[in-house]
C-alpha positions as a Python dict, from the first residue, in 0.01 Angstrom:
ca = {
    (1, 'P'): (0, 0, 0),
    (2, 'M'): (261, -55, 252),
    (3, 'T'): (566, 174, 265),
    (4, 'L'): (910, 78, 376),
    (5, 'G'): (1208, 260, 511),
    (6, 'V'): (1558, 187, 596),
    (7, 'R'): (1771, 318, 881),
    (8, 'A'): (2123, 239, 980),
    (9, 'I'): (2338, 218, 1292),
    (10, 'V'): (2676, 310, 1135),
    (11, 'L'): (2944, 221, 1405),
    (12, 'K'): (3299, 292, 1440),
    (13, 'E'): (3339, 45, 1714),
    (14, 'A'): (3713, 98, 1782),
    (15, 'E'): (3616, 467, 1858),
    (16, 'G'): (3295, 402, 2025),
    (17, 'T'): (3111, 630, 1783),
    (18, 'V'): (2782, 621, 1589),
    (19, 'F'): (2679, 849, 1283),
    (20, 'L'): (2368, 1068, 1318),
    (21, 'V'): (2222, 1322, 1103),
    (22, 'R'): (1996, 1636, 1189),
    (23, 'H'): (1759, 1732, 916),
    (24, 'T'): (1656, 2106, 831),
    (25, 'Y'): (1292, 2007, 832),
    (26, 'V'): (1240, 1829, 1168),
    (27, 'P'): (1401, 1872, 1508),
    (28, 'G'): (1647, 1633, 1670),
    (29, 'W'): (1915, 1395, 1555),
    (30, 'Y'): (1838, 1061, 1378),
    (31, 'L'): (1981, 756, 1234),
    (32, 'P'): (2065, 795, 863),
    (33, 'G'): (1817, 638, 621),
    (34, 'G'): (1503, 692, 401),
    (35, 'G'): (1249, 535, 190),
    (36, 'V'): (1271, 221, -24),
    (37, 'E'): (1151, 312, -374),
    (38, 'R'): (965, 106, -614),
    (39, 'G'): (1194, -147, -794),
    (40, 'E'): (1472, -106, -528),
    (41, 'T'): (1595, -359, -284),
    (42, 'M'): (1637, -264, 82),
    (43, 'A'): (2021, -318, 41),
    (44, 'Q'): (2022, -69, -252),
    (45, 'A'): (1805, 181, -50),
    (46, 'L'): (2047, 159, 244),
    (47, 'A'): (2346, 222, 16),
    (48, 'K'): (2180, 496, -147),
    (49, 'E'): (2067, 668, 180),
    (50, 'L'): (2421, 638, 332),
    (51, 'R'): (2575, 788, 42),
    (52, 'E'): (2321, 1082, 23),
    (53, 'E'): (2322, 1158, 392),
    (54, 'G'): (2675, 1077, 503),
    (55, 'N'): (2917, 1024, 201),
    (56, 'I'): (2934, 684, 346),
    (57, 'E'): (3023, 379, 109),
    (58, 'L'): (2960, 24, 221),
    (59, 'T'): (3268, -198, 202),
    (60, 'G'): (3068, -493, 324),
    (61, 'E'): (2694, -592, 390),
    (62, 'G'): (2477, -419, 634),
    (63, 'E'): (2352, -659, 896),
    (64, 'L'): (1958, -659, 923),
    (65, 'F'): (1883, -618, 1296),
    (66, 'G'): (1520, -578, 1290),
    (67, 'V'): (1194, -452, 1121),
    (68, 'Y'): (972, -220, 1315),
    (69, 'H'): (613, -104, 1268),
    (70, 'N'): (636, 279, 1266),
    (71, 'K'): (332, 451, 1413),
    (72, 'R'): (496, 798, 1456),
    (73, 'A'): (688, 1067, 1272),
    (74, 'S'): (699, 896, 938),
    (75, 'V'): (492, 820, 647),
    (76, 'R'): (672, 483, 627),
    (77, 'D'): (469, 183, 785),
    (78, 'H'): (773, -31, 838),
    (79, 'V'): (1134, 47, 900),
    (80, 'A'): (1421, -201, 837),
    (81, 'L'): (1717, -138, 1075),
    (82, 'Y'): (2058, -230, 966),
    (83, 'V'): (2386, -237, 1173),
    (84, 'V'): (2672, -101, 936),
    (85, 'R'): (3025, -183, 1062),
    (86, 'H'): (3208, -209, 732),
    (87, 'F'): (3228, 137, 530),
    (88, 'R'): (3431, 424, 466),
    (89, 'Q'): (3333, 797, 469),
    (90, 'T'): (3470, 959, 141),
    (91, 'A'): (3437, 1303, 269),
    (92, 'P'): (3263, 1482, 565),
    (93, 'R'): (2890, 1548, 483),
    (94, 'L'): (2854, 1928, 431),
    (95, 'P'): (2531, 2084, 519),
    (96, 'D'): (2256, 2144, 248),
    (97, 'K'): (1887, 2229, 204),
    (98, 'E'): (1806, 1865, 362),
    (99, 'I'): (2093, 1777, 617),
    (100, 'A'): (2163, 2058, 864),
    (101, 'E'): (2448, 1879, 1048),
    (102, 'S'): (2586, 1524, 1071),
    (103, 'G'): (2862, 1334, 1212),
    (104, 'F'): (3010, 1065, 1438),
    (105, 'F'): (2919, 1090, 1825),
    (106, 'P'): (3037, 900, 2120),
    (107, 'L'): (2790, 630, 2214),
    (108, 'D'): (2793, 739, 2576),
    (109, 'A'): (2767, 1118, 2479),
    (110, 'L'): (2496, 1147, 2217),
    (111, 'P'): (2366, 1508, 2149),
    (112, 'D'): (2089, 1617, 2383),
    (113, 'A'): (1844, 1654, 2088),
    (114, 'T'): (1886, 1281, 1979),
    (115, 'T'): (1533, 1141, 1959),
    (116, 'Q'): (1391, 878, 2196),
    (117, 'S'): (1348, 635, 1914),
    (118, 'T'): (1700, 684, 1795),
    (119, 'R'): (1826, 619, 2163),
    (120, 'R'): (1606, 306, 2194),
    (121, 'R'): (1735, 167, 1868),
    (122, 'I'): (2109, 229, 1968),
    (123, 'A'): (2060, 72, 2303),
    (124, 'E'): (1888, -237, 2143),
    (125, 'V'): (2196, -299, 1921),
    (126, 'M'): (2459, -197, 2177),
    (127, 'D'): (2323, -354, 2489),
    (128, 'G'): (2189, -667, 2333),
    (129, 'R'): (1814, -564, 2424),
    (130, 'V'): (1535, -758, 2242),
    (131, 'P'): (1413, -521, 1968),
    (132, 'E'): (1066, -349, 2027),
    (133, 'D'): (805, -417, 1758),
    (134, 'I'): (730, -49, 1741),
    (135, 'W'): (976, 223, 1619),
}
């Protein structure tokens, strides 16, 4: 069966920053996101993952940017990427057994360990590049 994931580019456009997470179980910085569970819509999964990974509450709808085939680094076949501009962070996300670190980073100064796929997705959104089919 096909498995589906969601990821989000959460932007503070006035500050020129994007939200990234670093997990405890895999190296690198990633866009927040996760799996879509049975009976859950993509929008519900997006809201849940942003709450869980960043204490981020949507105050408007996420904008679907693209759907990618994911051949690497995940058990999810396809990933739906959303751009989130309307939100509030209720509190900083403290580290736990899943999230080692998280925060907003300048778009022009991402952490060195930001994954290549994360950099490509951000560039597609920010530079108006045509989305690739493969994550």
